[in-house]
KOLBA-945120 format. One record per residue (C-alpha): residue number from 1; x negated, y negated, z negated. Coordinates in nm, 2 decimals, decimal comma, padded with zeros to 4 digits. Example, Ala and Ser with C-alpha at 12.3 -4.5 7.8 and 13.67 -1.06 7.14 Angstrom:
! residues 2
{1 {-01,23 00,45 -00,78}}
{2 {-01,37 00,11 -00,71}}
***
This chain:
! residues 310
{1 {-11,06 -16,39 -11,63}}
{2 {-11,03 -16,77 -11,62}}
{3 {-11,03 -16,95 -11,96}}
{4 {-10,70 -17,07 -12,10}}
{5 {-10,55 -17,21 -12,41}}
{6 {-10,47 -16,85 -12,51}}
{7 {-10,82 -16,80 -12,57}}
{8 {-10,83 -17,07 -12,83}}
{9 {-10,93 -16,91 -13,18}}
{10 {-10,73 -16,93 -13,48}}
{11 {-10,77 -17,30 -13,62}}
{12 {-10,59 -17,25 -13,95}}
{13 {-10,75 -17,49 -14,20}}
{14 {-10,93 -17,70 -13,95}}
{15 {-10,85 -18,07 -13,90}}
{16 {-10,86 -18,24 -13,56}}
{17 {-10,84 -18,60 -13,46}}
{18 {-10,71 -18,65 -13,10}}
{19 {-10,72 -19,01 -12,96}}
{20 {-10,46 -19,10 -12,70}}
{21 {-10,25 -18,80 -12,83}}
{22 {-09,91 -18,95 -12,72}}
{23 {-09,93 -18,85 -12,36}}
{24 {-10,11 -18,67 -12,07}}
{25 {-10,42 -18,50 -12,15}}
{26 {-10,42 -18,61 -12,52}}
{27 {-10,07 -18,47 -12,58}}
{28 {-10,15 -18,14 -12,42}}
{29 {-10,47 -18,12 -12,63}}
{30 {-10,28 -18,19 -12,94}}
{31 {-10,01 -17,95 -12,85}}
{32 {-10,26 -17,65 -12,79}}
{33 {-10,46 -17,73 -13,11}}
{34 {-10,15 -17,75 -13,33}}
{35 {-10,02 -17,43 -13,17}}
{36 {-10,36 -17,26 -13,28}}
{37 {-10,29 -17,36 -13,64}}
{38 {-10,48 -17,69 -13,66}}
{39 {-10,39 -18,00 -13,85}}
{40 {-10,38 -18,25 -13,57}}
{41 {-10,41 -18,64 -13,64}}
{42 {-10,23 -18,80 -13,35}}
{43 {-10,41 -19,12 -13,31}}
{44 {-10,25 -19,35 -13,04}}
{45 {-10,13 -19,71 -13,00}}
{46 {-09,79 -19,68 -12,88}}
{47 {-09,57 -19,59 -13,16}}
{48 {-09,26 -19,52 -12,98}}
{49 {-09,46 -19,26 -12,74}}
{50 {-09,62 -19,11 -13,04}}
{51 {-09,30 -19,05 -13,22}}
{52 {-09,18 -18,89 -12,90}}
{53 {-09,50 -18,68 -12,86}}
{54 {-09,48 -18,56 -13,22}}
{55 {-09,12 -18,43 -13,16}}
{56 {-09,22 -18,25 -12,85}}
{57 {-09,49 -18,07 -13,03}}
{58 {-09,26 -17,98 -13,32}}
{59 {-09,01 -17,82 -13,03}}
{60 {-09,29 -17,58 -12,93}}
{61 {-09,44 -17,53 -13,26}}
{62 {-09,17 -17,61 -13,54}}
{63 {-09,43 -17,54 -13,83}}
{64 {-09,70 -17,77 -13,68}}
{65 {-09,90 -17,96 -13,91}}
{66 {-09,90 -18,32 -13,78}}
{67 {-10,01 -18,66 -13,88}}
{68 {-09,97 -18,99 -13,70}}
{69 {-10,20 -19,29 -13,73}}
{70 {-10,16 -19,60 -13,52}}
{71 {-10,47 -19,66 -13,32}}
{72 {-10,57 -19,94 -13,10}}
{73 {-10,92 -19,87 -12,96}}
{74 {-10,93 -20,24 -12,83}}
{75 {-10,95 -20,38 -13,18}}
{76 {-11,23 -20,27 -13,41}}
{77 {-11,02 -20,36 -13,72}}
{78 {-10,76 -20,10 -13,60}}
{79 {-11,03 -19,84 -13,56}}
{80 {-11,17 -19,92 -13,90}}
{81 {-10,82 -19,90 -14,06}}
{82 {-10,76 -19,55 -13,90}}
{83 {-11,09 -19,43 -14,01}}
{84 {-11,02 -19,54 -14,37}}
{85 {-10,69 -19,37 -14,35}}
{86 {-10,83 -19,03 -14,22}}
{87 {-11,13 -19,04 -14,47}}
{88 {-10,89 -19,11 -14,76}}
{89 {-10,68 -18,81 -14,66}}
{90 {-10,93 -18,56 -14,55}}
{91 {-11,25 -18,45 -14,70}}
{92 {-11,36 -18,32 -14,35}}
{93 {-11,29 -18,36 -14,00}}
{94 {-11,36 -18,04 -13,80}}
{95 {-11,29 -18,19 -13,45}}
{96 {-11,28 -18,52 -13,29}}
{97 {-11,15 -18,55 -12,93}}
{98 {-11,24 -18,89 -12,80}}
{99 {-10,97 -18,87 -12,51}}
{100 {-10,80 -19,20 -12,49}}
{101 {-10,88 -19,45 -12,20}}
{102 {-10,77 -19,70 -11,95}}
{103 {-10,86 -19,70 -11,57}}
{104 {-10,90 -19,97 -11,31}}
{105 {-10,77 -20,26 -11,53}}
{106 {-10,76 -20,62 -11,41}}
{107 {-11,03 -20,82 -11,59}}
{108 {-10,92 -20,83 -11,95}}
{109 {-11,09 -20,85 -12,29}}
{110 {-11,02 -20,66 -12,60}}
{111 {-10,95 -20,83 -12,94}}
{112 {-11,32 -20,85 -13,01}}
{113 {-11,40 -21,00 -12,67}}
{114 {-11,53 -20,69 -12,51}}
{115 {-11,46 -20,61 -12,14}}
{116 {-11,13 -20,40 -12,17}}
{117 {-11,23 -20,07 -12,01}}
{118 {-11,60 -20,04 -12,16}}
{119 {-11,43 -20,17 -12,50}}
{120 {-11,16 -19,92 -12,50}}
{121 {-11,31 -19,62 -12,34}}
{122 {-11,65 -19,65 -12,50}}
{123 {-11,71 -19,89 -12,77}}
{124 {-11,37 -19,81 -12,94}}
{125 {-11,47 -19,44 -12,96}}
{126 {-11,83 -19,54 -13,06}}
{127 {-11,68 -19,71 -13,35}}
{128 {-11,43 -19,44 -13,46}}
{129 {-11,69 -19,16 -13,42}}
{130 {-11,94 -19,36 -13,63}}
{131 {-11,68 -19,43 -13,93}}
{132 {-11,58 -19,06 -13,93}}
{133 {-11,93 -18,93 -13,93}}
{134 {-11,92 -18,86 -14,31}}
{135 {-11,62 -18,63 -14,27}}
{136 {-11,76 -18,46 -13,95}}
{137 {-12,08 -18,39 -14,14}}
{138 {-11,89 -18,23 -14,44}}
{139 {-11,74 -17,98 -14,19}}
{140 {-11,95 -17,64 -14,15}}
{141 {-11,92 -17,67 -13,77}}
{142 {-11,77 -18,00 -13,65}}
{143 {-11,73 -18,08 -13,27}}
{144 {-11,71 -18,42 -13,12}}
{145 {-11,58 -18,40 -12,75}}
{146 {-11,57 -18,70 -12,55}}
{147 {-11,39 -18,71 -12,21}}
{148 {-11,57 -18,86 -11,90}}
{149 {-11,46 -18,85 -11,53}}
{150 {-11,61 -18,80 -11,20}}
{151 {-11,59 -19,17 -11,13}}
{152 {-11,91 -19,18 -11,34}}
{153 {-12,10 -19,10 -11,02}}
{154 {-12,02 -19,43 -10,90}}
{155 {-12,15 -19,63 -11,20}}
{156 {-12,47 -19,85 -11,19}}
{157 {-12,71 -19,89 -11,47}}
{158 {-12,58 -20,06 -11,78}}
{159 {-12,74 -20,40 -11,81}}
{160 {-12,79 -20,50 -12,18}}
{161 {-12,79 -20,87 -12,07}}
{162 {-12,45 -20,83 -11,90}}
{163 {-12,23 -20,59 -12,07}}
{164 {-11,91 -20,78 -12,03}}
{165 {-11,96 -20,96 -11,69}}
{166 {-11,81 -21,29 -11,65}}
{167 {-11,85 -21,29 -11,26}}
{168 {-11,85 -21,01 -11,01}}
{169 {-11,61 -20,82 -11,20}}
{170 {-11,47 -20,49 -11,02}}
{171 {-11,19 -20,28 -11,17}}
{172 {-11,33 -19,96 -11,03}}
{173 {-11,70 -20,03 -11,10}}
{174 {-11,61 -20,12 -11,47}}
{175 {-11,42 -19,80 -11,49}}
{176 {-11,71 -19,59 -11,35}}
{177 {-11,96 -19,77 -11,60}}
{178 {-11,73 -19,69 -11,89}}
{179 {-11,70 -19,33 -11,79}}
{180 {-12,08 -19,31 -11,75}}
{181 {-12,11 -19,45 -12,10}}
{182 {-11,89 -19,16 -12,23}}
{183 {-12,13 -18,91 -12,07}}
{184 {-12,44 -19,08 -12,21}}
{185 {-12,26 -19,11 -12,56}}
{186 {-12,18 -18,75 -12,57}}
{187 {-12,53 -18,65 -12,49}}
{188 {-12,70 -18,91 -12,71}}
{189 {-12,48 -18,79 -12,99}}
{190 {-12,58 -18,43 -12,95}}
{191 {-12,95 -18,55 -12,95}}
{192 {-12,91 -18,72 -13,29}}
{193 {-12,70 -18,42 -13,43}}
{194 {-13,01 -18,19 -13,32}}
{195 {-13,27 -18,42 -13,46}}
{196 {-13,10 -18,44 -13,80}}
{197 {-13,07 -18,07 -13,82}}
{198 {-12,69 -18,07 -13,88}}
{199 {-12,46 -17,81 -13,76}}
{200 {-12,21 -18,06 -13,57}}
{201 {-12,24 -18,06 -13,22}}
{202 {-12,13 -18,30 -12,92}}
{203 {-11,98 -18,20 -12,60}}
{204 {-11,85 -18,37 -12,29}}
{205 {-11,56 -18,28 -12,06}}
{206 {-11,37 -18,42 -11,76}}
{207 {-11,03 -18,32 -11,63}}
{208 {-11,08 -18,33 -11,26}}
{209 {-10,79 -18,47 -11,06}}
{210 {-10,51 -18,45 -11,29}}
{211 {-10,15 -18,58 -11,26}}
{212 {-10,09 -18,81 -11,56}}
{213 {-09,97 -19,15 -11,61}}
{214 {-10,33 -19,30 -11,59}}
{215 {-10,32 -19,34 -11,22}}
{216 {-09,96 -19,48 -11,22}}
{217 {-10,05 -19,73 -11,48}}
{218 {-10,35 -19,86 -11,31}}
{219 {-10,13 -19,93 -11,01}}
{220 {-09,87 -20,10 -11,24}}
{221 {-10,12 -20,31 -11,40}}
{222 {-10,23 -20,44 -11,06}}
{223 {-10,61 -20,40 -11,08}}
{224 {-10,66 -20,08 -10,88}}
{225 {-10,59 -20,21 -10,53}}
{226 {-10,55 -19,97 -10,23}}
{227 {-10,76 -19,70 -10,39}}
{228 {-10,54 -19,69 -10,69}}
{229 {-10,23 -19,64 -10,47}}
{230 {-10,42 -19,37 -10,27}}
{231 {-10,50 -19,18 -10,59}}
{232 {-10,16 -19,23 -10,73}}
{233 {-10,01 -19,04 -10,42}}
{234 {-10,30 -18,79 -10,40}}
{235 {-10,26 -18,68 -10,77}}
{236 {-09,88 -18,66 -10,73}}
{237 {-09,91 -18,42 -10,45}}
{238 {-10,22 -18,23 -10,52}}
{239 {-10,35 -18,30 -10,87}}
{240 {-10,33 -18,04 -11,16}}
{241 {-10,07 -18,06 -11,42}}
{242 {-10,18 -18,22 -11,76}}
{243 {-10,14 -17,87 -11,89}}
{244 {-10,41 -17,75 -11,67}}
{245 {-10,62 -18,06 -11,67}}
{246 {-10,66 -18,05 -12,05}}
{247 {-10,83 -17,71 -12,04}}
{248 {-11,20 -17,83 -12,00}}
{249 {-11,16 -18,05 -12,32}}
{250 {-10,98 -17,78 -12,50}}
{251 {-11,26 -17,53 -12,40}}
{252 {-11,53 -17,76 -12,52}}
{253 {-11,36 -17,81 -12,84}}
{254 {-11,27 -17,47 -12,93}}
{255 {-11,46 -17,19 -12,73}}
{256 {-11,70 -17,02 -12,99}}
{257 {-11,97 -16,98 -12,70}}
{258 {-11,99 -17,35 -12,62}}
{259 {-12,31 -17,53 -12,73}}
{260 {-12,40 -17,88 -12,80}}
{261 {-12,48 -18,10 -12,50}}
{262 {-12,27 -17,90 -12,26}}
{263 {-12,03 -18,05 -12,00}}
{264 {-11,69 -17,87 -11,92}}
{265 {-11,50 -17,95 -11,62}}
{266 {-11,30 -17,77 -11,33}}
{267 {-11,49 -17,52 -11,14}}
{268 {-11,44 -17,70 -10,81}}
{269 {-11,51 -18,05 -10,92}}
{270 {-11,16 -18,18 -10,91}}
{271 {-10,95 -17,86 -10,94}}
{272 {-11,00 -17,51 -11,09}}
{273 {-11,04 -17,33 -11,40}}
{274 {-11,23 -17,49 -11,69}}
{275 {-11,61 -17,38 -11,69}}
{276 {-11,94 -17,52 -11,79}}
{277 {-12,10 -17,74 -11,53}}
{278 {-12,45 -17,88 -11,50}}
{279 {-12,55 -18,23 -11,60}}
{280 {-12,64 -18,42 -11,28}}
{281 {-12,82 -18,75 -11,24}}
{282 {-13,10 -18,68 -11,50}}
{283 {-13,35 -18,93 -11,36}}
{284 {-13,37 -19,21 -11,61}}
{285 {-13,11 -19,03 -11,83}}
{286 {-13,30 -19,08 -12,16}}
{287 {-13,36 -19,44 -12,09}}
{288 {-12,98 -19,51 -12,04}}
{289 {-12,89 -19,31 -12,34}}
{290 {-13,13 -19,53 -12,54}}
{291 {-12,99 -19,85 -12,39}}
{292 {-12,64 -19,74 -12,46}}
{293 {-12,73 -19,70 -12,83}}
{294 {-12,88 -20,04 -12,84}}
{295 {-12,59 -20,20 -12,68}}
{296 {-12,33 -20,02 -12,86}}
{297 {-12,48 -20,11 -13,21}}
{298 {-12,53 -20,46 -13,11}}
{299 {-12,19 -20,51 -12,98}}
{300 {-11,99 -20,36 -13,25}}
{301 {-12,22 -20,41 -13,53}}
{302 {-12,17 -20,05 -13,64}}
{303 {-12,48 -19,83 -13,64}}
{304 {-12,43 -19,46 -13,55}}
{305 {-12,73 -19,31 -13,75}}
{306 {-12,66 -18,94 -13,84}}
{307 {-12,95 -18,92 -14,07}}
{308 {-12,85 -19,23 -14,28}}
{309 {-12,51 -19,08 -14,35}}
{310 {-12,65 -18,74 -14,49}}
***
């Protein structure tokens, strides 16, 4: 039997933080977690969309326990403010889903001067995870799930000397690099959880080809070119629904049999039921994880040291 959201165990008493929870995969993730009894923190940038998302969840689950925090992953001061708010209200965080992201954007920078896609998709989530570590480590069985993409297979190695390229910028190559960073972050975080001997685990998921606003927004923003237009049409015609596409990250977040360091994805690469998939491209993997840690701490000024938080 294929895994579905009906297999999610009772999450009553658990607190979950979902980034980008106001649309697409994030909304479907928040909807399913709330339906299973979790208190869900909807962390998203667009206030109007988040209000609409909260209302939509309450239509399906009138007694849902929800909380809204305005999060701009492209601004480290916003990330810090959200973390302070969550830590002030919750002694522990049981689940963090690093879901939000942008795709194939024209060359832009974040409020902190980072290349937009690397800054939002990776560095913003790095900072949020690091700042929420105290609450995550107080949970008896915390999980951090970071969402990647098959686009990571097109990524080159991260160059510490050229993290935010001034020349030779490519919208799709930058996206691929950010999604590879998501994979390396999820795996590296699991290594650090294991080395510290804590019960928290880190997993990675990718949704396959899913028809969300991500493709349409990439086209609207003007950075995706012909490839963006192609993917927009293809996902509209043959992509999975957000309801289906959210299942890999939901399974990673809630399946009692899931283990740290695993990747959940559609069975057939871009389509199909949510299953555990092998981690490919292992050559040089540890070196790239170590480089990512070095770069992320240097760029954000925020260390992610599990042992130091204990």
